[in-house]
ZARORO-591450 format. One line per field, with one value per residue (C-alpha): residue number from 1; residue in one letter; chain; x, y, z. Coordinates in pm, whole numbers, plus 50000, padded with zeros to 5 digits. Each point is the difference from the previous one (the first is absolute). Layout:
BEGIN
num	[NUM, ...]
residuo	[A, ...]
cadena	[A, ...]
xx	[X, ...]
yy	[Y, ...]
zz	[Z, ...]
This chain:
BEGIN
num	[1, 2, 3, 4, 5, 6, 7, 8, 9, 10, 11, 12, 13, 14, 15, 16, 17, 18, 19, 20, 21, 22, 23, 24, 25, 26, 27, 28, 29, 30, 31, 32, 33, 34, 35, 36, 37, 38, 39, 40, 41, 42, 43, 44, 45, 46, 47, 48, 49, 50, 51, 52, 53, 54, 55, 56, 57, 58, 59, 60, 61, 62, 63, 64, 65, 66, 67, 68, 69, 70, 71, 72, 73, 74, 75, 76, 77, 78, 79, 80, 81, 82, 83, 84, 85, 86, 87, 88, 89, 90, 91, 92, 93, 94, 95, 96, 97, 98, 99, 100, 101, 102, 103, 104, 105, 106, 107, 108, 109, 110, 111, 112, 113, 114, 115, 116, 117, 118, 119, 120, 121, 122, 123, 124, 125, 126, 127, 128, 129, 130, 131, 132, 133, 134, 135, 136, 137, 138, 139, 140, 141, 142, 143, 144, 145, 146, 147, 148, 149, 150, 151, 152, 153, 154, 155, 156, 157, 158, 159, 160, 161, 162, 163, 164, 165, 166, 167, 168, 169, 170, 171, 172, 173, 174, 175, 176, 177, 178, 179, 180, 181, 182, 183, 184, 185, 186, 187, 188, 189, 190, 191, 192, 193, 194, 195, 196, 197, 198, 199, 200, 201, 202, 203, 204, 205, 206, 207, 208, 209, 210, 211, 212, 213, 214, 215, 216, 217, 218, 219, 220, 221, 222, 223, 224, 225, 226, 227, 228, 229, 230, 231, 232, 233, 234, 235, 236, 237, 238, 239, 240, 241, 242, 243, 244, 245, 246, 247, 248, 249, 250, 251, 252, 253, 254, 255, 256, 257, 258, 259, 260, 261, 262, 263, 264, 265, 266, 267, 268, 269, 270, 271, 272, 273, 274, 275, 276, 277, 278, 279, 280, 281, 282, 283, 284, 285, 286, 287, 288, 289, 290, 291, 292, 293, 294, 295, 296, 297, 298, 299, 300, 301, 302, 303, 304, 305, 306, 307, 308, 309, 310, 311, 312, 313, 314, 315, 316, 317, 318, 319, 320, 321, 322, 323, 324, 325, 326, 327, 328, 329, 330, 331, 332, 333, 334, 335, 336, 337, 338, 339, 340, 341, 342, 343, 344, 345, 346, 347, 348, 349, 350, 351, 352, 353, 354, 355, 356, 357, 358, 359, 360, 361, 362, 363, 364, 365, 366, 367, 368, 369, 370, 371, 372, 373, 374, 375, 376, 377, 378, 379, 380, 381, 382, 383, 384, 385, 386, 387, 388, 389, 390, 391, 392, 393, 394, 395, 396, 397, 398, 399, 400, 401, 402, 403, 404, 405, 406, 407, 408, 409, 410, 411, 412, 413, 414, 415, 416, 417, 418, 419, 420, 421, 422, 423, 424, 425, 426, 427, 428, 429, 430, 431, 432, 433, 434, 435, 436, 437, 438, 439, 440, 441, 442, 443, 444, 445, 446, 447, 448, 449, 450, 451, 452, 453, 454, 455, 456, 457, 458, 459, 460, 461, 462, 463, 464, 465, 466, 467, 468, 469, 470, 471, 472, 473, 474, 475, 476, 477, 478, 479, 480, 481, 482, 483, 484, 485, 486, 487, 488, 489, 490, 491, 492, 493, 494, 495, 496, 497, 498, 499, 500, 501, 502, 503, 504, 505, 506, 507, 508, 509, 510, 511, 512, 513, 514, 515, 516, 517, 518, 519, 520, 521, 522, 523, 524, 525, 526, 527, 528, 529, 530, 531, 532, 533, 534]
residuo	[X, X, X, X, X, X, X, X, X, X, X, X, X, X, X, X, X, X, X, X, X, X, X, X, X, X, X, X, X, X, X, X, X, X, X, X, X, X, X, X, X, X, X, X, X, X, X, X, X, X, X, X, X, X, X, X, X, X, X, X, X, X, X, X, X, X, X, X, X, X, X, X, X, X, X, X, X, X, X, X, X, X, X, X, X, X, X, X, X, X, X, X, X, X, X, X, X, X, X, X, X, X, X, X, X, X, X, X, X, X, X, X, X, X, X, X, X, X, X, X, X, X, X, X, X, X, X, X, X, X, X, X, X, X, X, X, X, X, X, X, X, X, X, X, X, X, X, X, X, X, X, X, X, X, X, X, X, X, X, X, X, X, X, X, X, X, X, X, X, X, X, X, X, X, X, X, X, X, X, X, X, X, X, X, X, X, X, X, X, X, X, X, X, X, X, X, X, X, X, X, X, X, X, X, X, X, X, X, X, X, X, X, X, X, X, X, X, X, X, X, X, X, X, X, X, X, X, X, X, X, X, X, X, X, X, X, X, X, X, X, X, X, X, X, X, X, X, X, X, X, X, X, X, X, X, X, X, X, X, X, X, X, X, X, X, X, X, X, X, X, X, X, X, X, X, X, X, X, X, X, X, X, X, X, X, X, X, X, X, X, X, X, X, X, X, X, X, X, X, X, X, X, X, X, X, X, X, X, X, X, X, X, X, X, X, X, X, X, X, X, X, X, X, X, X, X, X, X, X, X, X, X, X, X, X, X, X, X, X, X, X, X, X, X, X, X, X, X, X, X, X, X, X, X, X, X, X, X, X, X, X, X, X, X, X, X, X, X, X, X, X, X, X, X, X, X, X, X, X, X, X, X, X, X, X, X, X, X, X, X, X, X, X, X, X, X, X, X, X, X, X, X, X, X, X, X, X, X, X, X, X, X, X, X, X, X, X, X, X, X, X, X, X, X, X, X, X, X, X, X, X, X, X, X, X, X, X, X, X, X, X, X, X, X, X, X, X, X, X, X, X, X, X, X, X, X, X, X, X, X, X, X, X, X, X, X, X, X, X, X, X, X, X, X, X, X, X, X, X, X, X, X, X, X, X, X, X, X, X, X, X, X, X, X, X, X, X, X, X, X, X, X, X, X, X, X, X, X, X, X, X, X, X, X, X, X, X, X, X, X, X, X, X, X, X, X, X, X, X, X, X, X, X, X]
cadena	[A, A, A, A, A, A, A, A, A, A, A, A, A, A, A, A, A, A, A, A, A, A, A, A, A, A, A, A, A, A, A, A, A, A, A, A, A, A, A, A, A, A, A, A, A, A, A, A, A, A, A, A, A, A, A, A, A, A, A, A, A, A, A, A, A, A, A, A, A, A, A, A, A, A, A, A, A, A, A, A, A, A, A, A, A, A, A, A, A, A, A, A, A, A, A, A, A, A, A, A, A, A, A, A, A, A, A, A, A, A, A, A, A, A, A, A, A, A, A, A, A, A, A, A, A, A, A, A, A, A, A, A, A, A, A, A, A, A, A, A, A, A, A, A, A, A, A, A, A, A, A, A, A, A, A, A, A, A, A, A, A, A, A, A, A, A, A, A, A, A, A, A, A, A, A, A, A, A, A, A, A, A, A, A, A, A, A, A, A, A, A, A, A, A, A, A, A, A, A, A, A, A, A, A, A, A, A, A, A, A, A, A, A, A, A, A, A, A, A, A, A, A, A, A, A, A, A, A, A, A, A, A, A, A, A, A, A, A, A, A, A, A, A, A, A, A, A, A, A, A, A, A, A, A, A, A, A, A, A, A, A, A, A, A, A, A, A, A, A, A, A, A, A, A, A, A, A, A, A, A, A, A, A, A, A, A, A, A, A, A, A, A, A, A, A, A, A, A, A, A, A, A, A, A, A, A, A, A, A, A, A, A, A, A, A, A, A, A, A, A, A, A, A, A, A, A, A, A, A, A, A, A, A, A, A, A, A, A, A, A, A, A, A, A, A, A, A, A, A, A, A, A, A, A, A, A, A, A, A, A, A, A, A, A, A, A, A, A, A, A, A, A, A, A, A, A, A, A, A, A, A, A, A, A, A, A, A, A, A, A, A, A, A, A, A, A, A, A, A, A, A, A, A, A, A, A, A, A, A, A, A, A, A, A, A, A, A, A, A, A, A, A, A, A, A, A, A, A, A, A, A, A, A, A, A, A, A, A, A, A, A, A, A, A, A, A, A, A, A, A, A, A, A, A, A, A, A, A, A, A, A, A, A, A, A, A, A, A, A, A, A, A, A, A, A, A, A, A, A, A, A, A, A, A, A, A, A, A, A, A, A, A, A, A, A, A, A, A, A, A, A, A, A, A, A, A, A, A, A, A, A, A, A, A, A, A, A, A, A, A, A, A, A, A, A, A, A, A, A, A, A, A, A, A]
xx	[59843, 50001, 50331, 49848, 49994, 50311, 49887, 50177, 50358, 50179, 50315, 50344, 50015, 49681, 50158, 50322, 49830, 49759, 50298, 50136, 49982, 49731, 50091, 49793, 50115, 50117, 50193, 49758, 49921, 49674, 49797, 50037, 49634, 49842, 49774, 49997, 49765, 50230, 50203, 50306, 50004, 49984, 50295, 50201, 49951, 50083, 50319, 50114, 49953, 50206, 50280, 50007, 50009, 50301, 50173, 49932, 50157, 50310, 50023, 49985, 50254, 50240, 49954, 50062, 50313, 50127, 49935, 50177, 50303, 50007, 49976, 50264, 50257, 50263, 50057, 50315, 49951, 50244, 49892, 49996, 49801, 49743, 49970, 49959, 49726, 49824, 49996, 49875, 49716, 49902, 49988, 49819, 49732, 49975, 49956, 49744, 49806, 49997, 49884, 49726, 49881, 50000, 49804, 49742, 49966, 49945, 49755, 49798, 49966, 49907, 49749, 49834, 49987, 49849, 49745, 49899, 49963, 49794, 49765, 49959, 49888, 49761, 49852, 49951, 49826, 49773, 49918, 49918, 49797, 49805, 49929, 49875, 49783, 49855, 49914, 49818, 49817, 49882, 49886, 49811, 49849, 49877, 49862, 49815, 49845, 49886, 49865, 49834, 49955, 49901, 49760, 49820, 49941, 49889, 49758, 49822, 49996, 49845, 49710, 49953, 50028, 49798, 49731, 50249, 50156, 50253, 50135, 50016, 50198, 50248, 50042, 50070, 50260, 50170, 50001, 50164, 50273, 50061, 50028, 50240, 50221, 49996, 50104, 50285, 50126, 49990, 50252, 50263, 50268, 49945, 50307, 49895, 50245, 50281, 49927, 50026, 50330, 50147, 49901, 50163, 50314, 50027, 49958, 50252, 50253, 49973, 50026, 50311, 50163, 49957, 50179, 50264, 50076, 50007, 50227, 50256, 49984, 50081, 50282, 50150, 49984, 50164, 50286, 50059, 49994, 50258, 50225, 49963, 50086, 50308, 50118, 49946, 50171, 50311, 50005, 49957, 50197, 49712, 49996, 49634, 49897, 50224, 49828, 49659, 50099, 50117, 49679, 49776, 50216, 49947, 49624, 49995, 50203, 49727, 49729, 50184, 50027, 49638, 49880, 50209, 49829, 49655, 50091, 50143, 49692, 49761, 50197, 50022, 49632, 49897, 50215, 49826, 49665, 50123, 50146, 49651, 49730, 49726, 50040, 49963, 49690, 49838, 50067, 49864, 49679, 49929, 49670, 49885, 50003, 49985, 50331, 49863, 49926, 50338, 50188, 49792, 50121, 50358, 50075, 49737, 50066, 49829, 49953, 49814, 49631, 49861, 49824, 49739, 49920, 49688, 49861, 50048, 49853, 49685, 49972, 50020, 49746, 49756, 50016, 49950, 49696, 49849, 50052, 49826, 49701, 49966, 50027, 49713, 49783, 50075, 49900, 49675, 49879, 50027, 49720, 49769, 50133, 50133, 50071, 50262, 50226, 50171, 50097, 50106, 50227, 50138, 50078, 50164, 50216, 50099, 50102, 50208, 50188, 50052, 50150, 50240, 50094, 50057, 50255, 50183, 49995, 50141, 50287, 50077, 49989, 50242, 50341, 50210, 49938, 50069, 50287, 50165, 49961, 50158, 50297, 50045, 50005, 50261, 50213, 49983, 50093, 50234, 50185, 50008, 49929, 50245, 50268, 49965, 50043, 50328, 50125, 49898, 50197, 50303, 49949, 50004, 50327, 50171, 49877, 50123, 50342, 50016, 49912, 50231, 50280, 49906, 49998, 50343, 50136, 49856, 50272, 50275, 49842, 49965, 50371, 50090, 49791, 50156, 50355, 49931, 49859, 50304, 50230, 49816, 50015, 50381, 50014, 50107, 49699, 50239, 50145, 49914, 49988, 49743, 49668, 49808, 50232, 49952, 49621, 50023, 50234, 49759, 49709, 50196, 50321, 50258, 50037, 50342, 50343, 50074, 50128, 49722, 50113, 50381, 50263, 50233, 50222, 50330, 50332, 50114, 49756, 49685, 49647, 50071, 50239, 49740, 49962, 49661, 49868, 49969, 50379, 50046, 49716, 49987, 50003, 50373, 50122, 49794, 50165, 50340, 49915, 49922, 50321, 50206, 49834, 50117, 50355, 49995, 49826, 49997, 49621, 49739, 49877, 49642, 49941, 49677, 50116, 50157, 50361, 50039, 50237, 50161, 50336, 49957, 49964, 49678, 49704, 49849, 49634, 49795, 49782, 49684, 50180, 50151, 49659, 49857, 50301, 49977, 49624, 50029, 50302, 49816, 49707, 50230, 50176, 49672, 49904, 50331, 50103, 49863, 50167, 50352, 50038, 50284]
yy	[54049, 50374, 50152, 50292, 49823, 50090, 49916, 49665, 49970, 49669, 50035, 49911, 49665, 49893, 50080, 49822, 49684, 49996, 49999, 49675, 49729, 49738, 49639, 49687, 49668, 49902, 50329, 50140, 50377, 50094, 50317, 50234, 50105, 49931, 49699, 49789, 49739, 49926, 49681, 50127, 50318, 49792, 49796, 50318, 50099, 49647, 50021, 50291, 49780, 49728, 50250, 50072, 49623, 49966, 50282, 49813, 49688, 50193, 50155, 49661, 49860, 50281, 49943, 49626, 50060, 50253, 49772, 49710, 50218, 50122, 49648, 49856, 50277, 49982, 50312, 50105, 49983, 50275, 50255, 50291, 49795, 49905, 50359, 50117, 49740, 50089, 50367, 49914, 49789, 50274, 50274, 49774, 49931, 50371, 50095, 49722, 50112, 50363, 49900, 49782, 50284, 50238, 49743, 49969, 50380, 50016, 49712, 50170, 50311, 49802, 49788, 50311, 50170, 49694, 49965, 50366, 49976, 49681, 50134, 50321, 49779, 49815, 50326, 50129, 49679, 50021, 50364, 49923, 49702, 50227, 50238, 49723, 49856, 50346, 50048, 49667, 50078, 50341, 49863, 49708, 50223, 50259, 49731, 49849, 50335, 50064, 49653, 49911, 50294, 50253, 49761, 49935, 50371, 50052, 49705, 50151, 50343, 49851, 49869, 50342, 50197, 49754, 50264, 50263, 49920, 50285, 49877, 49646, 50127, 50162, 49673, 49810, 50258, 49959, 49623, 50042, 50216, 49736, 49726, 50218, 50032, 49623, 49944, 50247, 49844, 49654, 50120, 50067, 49730, 49752, 49977, 49697, 49764, 50254, 50054, 49627, 49970, 50307, 49871, 49665, 50163, 50235, 49722, 49772, 50280, 50098, 49634, 49930, 50328, 49935, 49664, 50138, 50282, 49761, 49753, 50268, 50126, 49650, 49973, 50327, 49875, 49671, 50185, 50216, 49694, 49828, 50307, 49996, 49628, 50064, 50278, 49790, 49701, 50200, 50179, 49684, 49781, 49754, 49727, 49926, 50358, 49993, 49687, 50151, 50316, 49798, 49794, 50306, 50189, 49732, 50013, 50378, 49977, 49783, 50237, 50305, 49858, 49878, 50346, 50151, 49771, 50100, 50371, 49990, 49831, 50232, 50314, 49915, 49905, 50317, 50212, 49846, 50106, 50347, 50058, 49990, 49972, 50148, 49730, 49726, 50157, 50043, 49636, 49874, 50205, 49925, 49816, 50106, 50380, 50211, 50136, 50354, 49977, 49843, 50268, 50269, 49886, 49920, 50337, 50236, 50266, 50332, 50047, 49669, 49958, 49761, 49689, 50049, 50360, 49923, 49762, 50247, 50284, 49803, 49897, 50362, 50130, 49722, 50067, 50373, 49937, 49762, 50246, 50275, 49778, 49883, 50360, 50098, 49719, 50106, 50354, 49933, 49648, 49987, 50251, 49777, 49663, 50035, 49626, 50029, 50226, 49715, 49813, 50317, 50091, 49646, 50036, 50335, 49857, 49708, 50236, 50211, 49691, 49890, 50340, 49956, 49657, 50161, 50242, 49718, 49786, 50287, 50044, 49625, 49962, 50289, 49874, 50202, 49781, 49665, 50144, 50117, 49651, 49858, 50236, 49927, 49629, 50049, 50218, 49743, 49697, 50160, 50245, 49885, 49633, 49944, 50212, 49790, 49682, 50135, 50070, 49650, 49859, 50200, 49860, 49646, 50059, 50161, 49727, 49728, 50167, 50043, 49639, 49868, 50195, 49862, 49645, 50054, 50134, 49708, 49741, 50252, 50076, 49626, 49946, 50291, 49858, 49655, 50140, 50199, 49696, 49797, 50264, 49976, 49621, 50016, 50138, 49739, 49902, 49903, 50349, 50131, 50357, 49907, 50146, 49703, 49757, 50188, 49978, 49626, 49955, 50186, 49768, 49677, 49996, 49743, 49679, 49887, 50151, 50364, 49941, 50211, 50302, 49990, 49731, 49928, 49787, 50121, 49871, 49964, 49729, 49809, 50027, 49733, 50239, 50272, 50157, 50085, 50319, 50159, 50019, 50180, 50248, 50297, 50371, 50023, 49833, 50235, 50300, 49839, 49936, 50366, 50103, 49758, 50133, 50347, 49863, 49837, 50268, 50310, 50023, 49750, 49781, 49883, 49672, 49821, 49639, 49850, 49892, 49790, 49709, 50068, 50122, 50358, 50322, 50004, 50182, 50321, 50088, 50312, 50078, 49864, 49688, 49947, 50014, 49755, 49766, 49995, 49939, 49704, 49865, 50018, 49809, 49725, 49987, 49948, 49723, 49812, 50062, 49662, 49809, 50123, 49978, 50201]
zz	[67916, 50071, 50099, 50185, 50333, 50201, 50352, 50003, 49877, 50033, 50216, 49865, 50178, 49822, 49664, 50099, 50121, 49707, 49763, 50149, 49729, 50055, 49930, 50031, 50139, 49649, 49974, 49743, 50014, 50171, 49964, 50298, 49997, 50337, 49958, 50318, 49854, 49706, 50048, 49812, 50210, 50318, 49877, 49943, 50364, 50111, 49797, 50219, 50307, 49834, 49938, 50374, 50064, 49768, 50190, 50323, 49852, 49893, 50344, 50170, 49753, 50084, 50372, 49966, 49794, 50251, 50296, 49828, 49931, 50360, 50139, 49765, 50011, 50275, 50196, 50179, 50374, 50083, 50255, 49758, 49747, 50261, 50115, 49642, 49931, 50325, 49906, 49651, 50139, 50243, 49736, 49756, 50260, 50080, 49634, 49946, 50307, 49886, 49652, 50152, 50224, 49702, 49799, 50277, 50013, 49624, 50027, 50272, 49784, 49691, 50190, 50142, 49659, 49835, 50278, 49972, 49623, 50009, 50267, 49803, 49712, 50232, 50132, 49646, 49898, 50303, 49926, 49637, 50115, 50235, 49711, 49774, 50276, 50067, 49633, 49986, 50325, 49875, 49665, 50155, 50268, 49750, 49772, 50295, 50082, 49644, 49936, 50328, 50234, 49737, 49828, 50328, 50056, 49639, 50019, 50302, 49840, 49685, 50206, 50160, 49674, 49792, 49934, 49875, 49664, 50013, 50333, 49866, 49701, 50240, 50191, 49678, 49903, 50338, 49950, 49659, 50153, 50266, 49737, 49807, 50309, 50049, 49639, 50030, 50325, 49847, 49740, 50266, 50045, 50281, 50221, 50200, 49829, 50016, 50369, 50070, 49813, 50168, 50343, 49933, 49860, 50297, 50255, 49830, 49963, 50366, 50108, 49791, 50097, 50372, 49985, 49762, 50241, 50297, 49817, 49923, 50357, 50128, 49746, 50127, 50357, 49897, 49833, 50306, 50226, 49779, 50023, 50378, 50013, 49786, 50230, 50313, 49842, 49915, 50335, 50207, 49755, 50009, 49737, 50075, 49920, 49693, 49868, 50072, 49812, 49699, 49984, 50038, 49751, 49734, 50069, 49974, 49679, 49846, 50123, 49865, 49650, 50014, 50101, 49721, 49748, 50126, 50006, 49648, 49853, 50187, 49908, 49629, 49982, 50181, 49769, 49699, 50145, 50094, 49654, 49842, 50268, 49781, 49738, 50257, 50157, 49658, 49913, 50332, 49990, 49636, 49970, 50349, 49976, 49689, 49874, 50007, 50373, 50076, 49812, 50169, 50342, 49892, 49841, 50147, 49739, 50064, 49627, 49964, 50073, 50254, 49862, 50272, 49914, 49796, 50261, 50282, 49793, 49919, 50362, 50115, 49746, 50074, 50371, 49946, 49779, 50252, 50284, 49803, 49926, 50361, 50127, 49766, 50133, 50356, 49917, 49815, 50073, 50379, 50043, 49795, 50121, 50356, 50026, 49723, 50206, 50186, 49683, 49821, 50292, 49991, 49629, 50059, 50281, 49778, 49718, 50241, 50124, 49638, 49925, 50291, 49864, 49661, 50144, 50182, 49687, 49794, 50246, 50009, 49622, 49959, 49885, 50245, 50303, 49834, 49798, 50322, 50146, 49686, 50021, 50371, 49927, 49728, 50227, 50276, 49792, 49743, 50223, 50362, 49941, 49715, 50166, 50313, 49796, 49861, 50351, 50107, 49707, 50115, 50350, 49864, 49813, 50300, 50234, 49763, 49985, 50378, 50079, 49729, 50166, 50343, 49867, 49843, 50330, 50198, 49924, 50073, 50336, 50069, 49927, 50223, 50284, 49953, 49999, 50312, 50179, 49891, 50148, 50329, 49988, 49979, 50356, 50256, 50209, 50285, 50019, 50348, 49868, 49734, 50128, 49863, 50178, 50327, 49964, 49931, 50296, 50227, 49913, 49943, 50211, 49878, 50190, 49871, 50018, 49935, 49648, 49854, 50198, 50004, 49977, 50288, 49784, 49865, 49882, 50362, 50098, 49922, 50128, 50263, 50172, 50032, 50336, 50146, 49852, 50340, 50025, 49667, 49975, 50231, 49991, 50057, 49679, 49790, 50161, 49953, 49636, 49945, 50178, 49791, 49689, 50088, 50039, 49659, 49798, 50215, 49981, 50115, 49712, 49968, 49821, 49913, 50047, 50316, 49952, 50314, 49979, 49664, 50132, 49886, 50198, 50199, 49844, 50122, 50010, 49975, 50304, 49834, 49876, 50342, 50170, 49745, 50038, 50380, 50004, 49761, 50189, 50332, 49851, 49876, 50338, 50179, 49758, 49995, 50359, 50109, 49715, 50085, 50377, 50145]
């Protein structure tokens, strides 16, 4: 293989990935030469996916062990410990969310790069396919002109010039030149099979790439939604959102490791192709296209000669000779045979169009156009496409780390929510200054005694000696209580719980507590006024 070609240089990530050892399912070494139809090579790529599956298993095993330890270990319920665990859970969730957002950003970039590279490959394949189709069309069109159209004109001219032997000799010479052109064109390679294969490859590549790009886009959206659910669950202290986040996090964990397996296999296989693309192309085209033609388009060396040079040269000389002969007939024979002018002009027009086809065919057979398409395809798949796959692999690792961290923080957040709810449950529901108790009392007023509000019993008597509430609750005692409080302590005291009937100094109330106390007392007076007649 010539070393003079420097247009394509494999990037460093191709060399790095190509140096990764290849192992089969039985752990035997496998050659790293790109051969997708080889069973052992397919097993080596499958082995990379199995490595990712083993990493997923280890990740799940770690999470299960951590969750078991968290559930079995007893934590101190002190206030400082709870505050410390709450802060730890919050910062853990923040870090996991930031890592997830960074992973999604990296994934978006990698997905875009891979998509650009693959579509550059598709466009190059379509352009090369258009060139091959154009070559076949020009060759078939020129052959049709020489075999059918030209022969028809020459047959009519032979009838007209039957009496002139010299003119008949000229017509035979023109026919020989036409046959020579047909023979030369038949020696050109036929690209029909290559065109069919390139069309199928281009369509399949575009189809797979579209759904690959869409799948990753949906995965990015799912990751962002899970982060949003986690934030809402911690902000609202919702166990339902927390459970949803944990379930979706486990699902995303599976998807992240699965995408990493696919990215690793695709990246390593692509690097094997990009390490020696010429070798693979030569092996694929062997038996269909001559090696000389393949090398001509792969390397396009200016010092090398074109394999089509002789064919095109003979084509050009034959056309020139035919045009000279037809011009001579137009100059000398039309005056003697006026009816031959129409056919001679038709032959001349046909030769002019064939010359135009020759120029187009020369341009299409030139190696520069197809070689540029080949280099563009390599740049798309080996630079942008493979680089994007590496970024997608990084996204998968960061996403797996982020969701593993979220899953680890889930039980701690659950315990924190449970402890907080238990602290709220310890509040007396019969406390009149409990906002929840006031709401319940407003919708469902009590029908029994006033024991849920305040007790009138004390060491001085029993409940049977209670006086009607109307005689004990008024605005005056509250003012006296505040005055007595000033006598005892010098400053008015504000207490949260009524101390009526316990033989201690009367309580004092803040203005808001006093208004609340009087409103609730008036409601109870209206309800129990009929049960305790004055």
